[in-house]
N, C-alpha and C positions, 0 to 999 in steps of 0.2 A: 758789244755792238761794234762792228768794224768802223774804224775812223773814216774810211773812204765813204761809207754809206752815210755817216753823219754829215760829212762835208757836202755831199750831194743834196741832203735834205736842207742844209742851211743855205747853200748857194745853188738852188735848183737850176738845171739846164733846160728842163721842160716842165711847164706847168699846164696841167689839164684843167680847163674851166668847163664844168658841167652845168648846163643851163636849160631851163624849161622855156626860155625866150622871154617870159614875163619879168625875169629878174636881172636882165642884162644891164639896165641902167644902174642897178645897185651893185652888181658884181664887178663890172668892168673897171671902175676907178681903182678898186683894190687890186685887180689883176694887172692893170697897167703899172701901178706903183711897184708891185712885187717884181714884175718883169724888168722894169727899169733899174731897180736896185741890184738885181742879180744877173742881169743880162740874159734872162731866160727867154726861150721861145714859148709862145702861147698856142695852145690847141683849144679852140672853142668847139665844144661838142654838144650837139643836141640829138637826143635819141627819140625817135618817133615810135611809140608803142604800136605794135601790129594791130591793125583795125581802126586806128585813130583817124586815118586819112579818108574819111567818108565824104562823098559828094552826092549831089542830086541831079539826075538827068531830067530832060524836058518833061518826062511823064511823072515827075516827082517820085521816082523810084531811087532809093539810095544805092550807091555802088562804091566800091573801094577804088580810090584814085591815089595811090602812093606817090606817083610822080609829081602831082601837083602839090601834095603835102610837103614833100622833100624840097621842092623848088621854093615854096613859101617860107620854109624854115631857113633856107640858104640866104634868102633876101634879107632876113633879120640879122644874120651873122656877118655878112660881108662888109657892111658899113663900119662895124667895129674893127674888122681887120684893117680897113683903110685908116682908121684912127690910130691903130697901133703902128702901122707902117710909117705914118707921118711922124711918129715919135721915135722912129728908128728901132722898133721892136718887131721881130719876126713873129708872124701870126698867121695861122691857117684855120679855116672853118671846116668842120666835119659834121655831116648829118648822116645818121644811121637809123636803121629800122630794127626793132627787136626788143628784147628785154633790157630796160635801161641799165640796171645794175650790172648785168652781164656785159653789156656793150661798153660801159665805163671801164670795167676790169680789162676787157680786151684792148681798149685804147691805151690804157696804162702800160700794158705789155708791148703793144705795137710801137709806141713812141717813147718807151722807157721813161715815163713821167716820174719826176722826183717829188711832186706835190700835186694834190688835188684841191681845187677851189670850187665850192658849191654854195648854193643859197638855201635858206629855209623860207617857208611861206606862211602867211596868215590868211585865214579865210573864215567866213561866218560872221554873223551879226556882232558877236562879241570880239571879233578879230583875234581869236585865240590861235596861237601859233601851232601849226602842225609840222612836225619835222619832215614828214613824208616818208613813204616806205622806201623810196630809192635812196635818199640820204641816209636813212637808218641802216640799210643793207651795206652801203659803202663804209660808213663809220665803223661797223662791227666786223668788217671782213678784210679790208686792205691793210697791208703792213707799210703804209706810207703816212706822212703827215697829211691831215685833211684840214683845210682852213674853211670854216663855215662862216658865212656872212648873214647875220640875221636881219630882220626888218628894222631894228633900231640902230644898226651899225652905220657909222658914217666917218668919212675922213675929216680931220681937223680943218676948219675954215681957214685958219691962219696958223701955220706951223713954225713961223719965225721965232727963233729962240726957244722952241719947245723941246724939253728934254724927253727923249723917248723912253718909255717904260714898258718892260715885258713883265707880266704878272704870271707866275706859275703857282698854281694851287696844288699842294702835295699832300698825300695821305701818310707819308713817311714809310710806306711799305717798300721793301726792296724792289718790287716790280715797278715802282714809280721812278726809279733812277734814270731809265732811258729818256723819259719825257723831261726830267729835270736837266739832264745833260744837254738835250736839244734846246731847251729854253736858254741855257747858258751860251750855247753856240750862237743862237739867234741874237741874243742881247749883245754879244761881242761883235757880230757882223754889223749891227745897227748902231754900235757905240751907245747902247742903251743901258739904263739901270735895270737890274734884275731883282724883283721882289719875290721872295719865296714865302708863300702864305700857307699856314696850317690852321685849320679850324677845329677847335675842340668843342665839346658840348658846353652848354651854359654852366655857370658856376653852381647854380642850384641843382642841376642834374648831376654834376660831379659830386656834390655833397650827398645827394640822394643815393647815388651808387656807392658811396663810402669809399671812393678811390683815395689813394695815399695823398697826404698833404703836399708832397713834392711832385705830384703828377704833372702839373703844368710846367714846372721848372725842368722836369725830365724831357718833356716834349720840346721845350725851348732849346735845351741842350742838343737834342737830336737834330733840330732844325739848323742850329749853328754848325754842327758837324757836317751836315749835308751841304750847307753853303760853302764851307771850306773845301770839302772833298770835290765838289763839281768844278769849282773855280781852279783848284790846283790840278785835279785830274785831267781837266780839259785844256790845261796850259793857258788859261785865260785869267791870270792873276790880276790883270788890270780892270776886270769887270767889277763894278760896284754891286755886290750882292747883299741885299737887305733881308734878313729873316724877320718874319712877322707872325705873331700869334693872335687869333681872334676867337671869340666864343659865340656860339649860336648856330643858326641854320647855315650849312655850308654854302648853298647857292646864294642866299641873301648876303652873306659876308663876302663872298667872292665878287659879287656884283657891286657891293658897296665899296670894297677896296678898289675895284677897277674904276669906278666913278670918281672916287677921291683922288686917285693917282693920275687920272686922265690916261689910263693905260692905252697903249697902241696895239697890244696883242695880249690875249689870255691863252696860256698853254695848259692843257689838261691831259692827264692820262686816262684812257677809257678802259675799264676792266673787261677783257674779252670773255671771261667765263660767265658773266652775267650782263652782257652788253644790251640785250633786248630789254631786260628789266631796267637796266641802268638808264636807258634812254626814254623811259616812260615819263609821263607828266609829273610824277612825284619824286623824281630823282635829280641829282645835282647837275649832271651834264646837260640834260634836257632843258632845265630852267635857265642855265647860263647861256646856252645856245639861243634860247627864246628871247632873252632880254638884254644881252650884252650890247654895249654901245660901240664895241670894237670887234674885229674878227676874233674868232676862237679857233685855236689850233688844237686838234686832238690827235693823240698818238696811241694806238692800241697797245696796252701793256701786255707783256709776256705772262704766261701762267706761272704762278709761284706758289709754293706751299704756304698754307695759312700760318701766320705768326702766332706764337703763344707766349703768355707771360710778359708782354711788352706793351709799350705805349700804343703802338700801332694796333695791337690786338684789342686793347681796352677801348680805343676810340675808332674802331673799324668802321662804324656807321658814318663817320665823317668823310 
């Protein structure tokens, strides 16, 4: 991975904030903090799907009024631009019409965005979170870091004396190295502690599968090697990297570790060859996005040949 690209991802010059307007109150505190830390320009993008701008004429006949719909959306975005400008942050509002995922990709190219920030939403009587088709398409298609802010994410009320923590959950696959390196870069830029977490099956399951007695120690050793490699390889030897092993359900253990550490950011690698399945209700990324109390950064992993005869192969389901 080119160093220049990694630097741009760590210190973004342009952050694209994709909003459905209902999530602005939740997204903007994070967007403003990110822009303030990196000096980035914010692009606030709302995409109006074709056909959504319906109005009713005096005869109660519906008709398509895109101009009014676009004007209405712009009125929601401009006050936040003013808030950003008052903080010394460059910010522009952009309202487009069309396919949301395609328009987001187009805006990324047009403004050469280095990072995307978007929200998830909950709806229904049970308030079950729906990632949304747009967010799902973005997560599985773009080759940029995507920060997702879920309904339970919030900024610390008082950050005085708070040690920042970046939590990276790794599968120890070779394809997960880019997201581990990015997590290290971000931790260094924030002067934060980096915790590398690897989740193994429960002890009972390990015994049931008759895995070698040194299986856990082998995983722990691989994690220590990864910690040393990313710190030295990225020339961030001053970053405090803490390897950690847990047993159980990956999403539960990631969320538990995040809560325990009061993590400021969770970094995950998303497997592109099974991203649609990986983002369903029963898989790790979806559950973490749904319930994390801090933003979650995902980076699409490159395709890699399946491992064989290794710890990562034996524990691939984690």
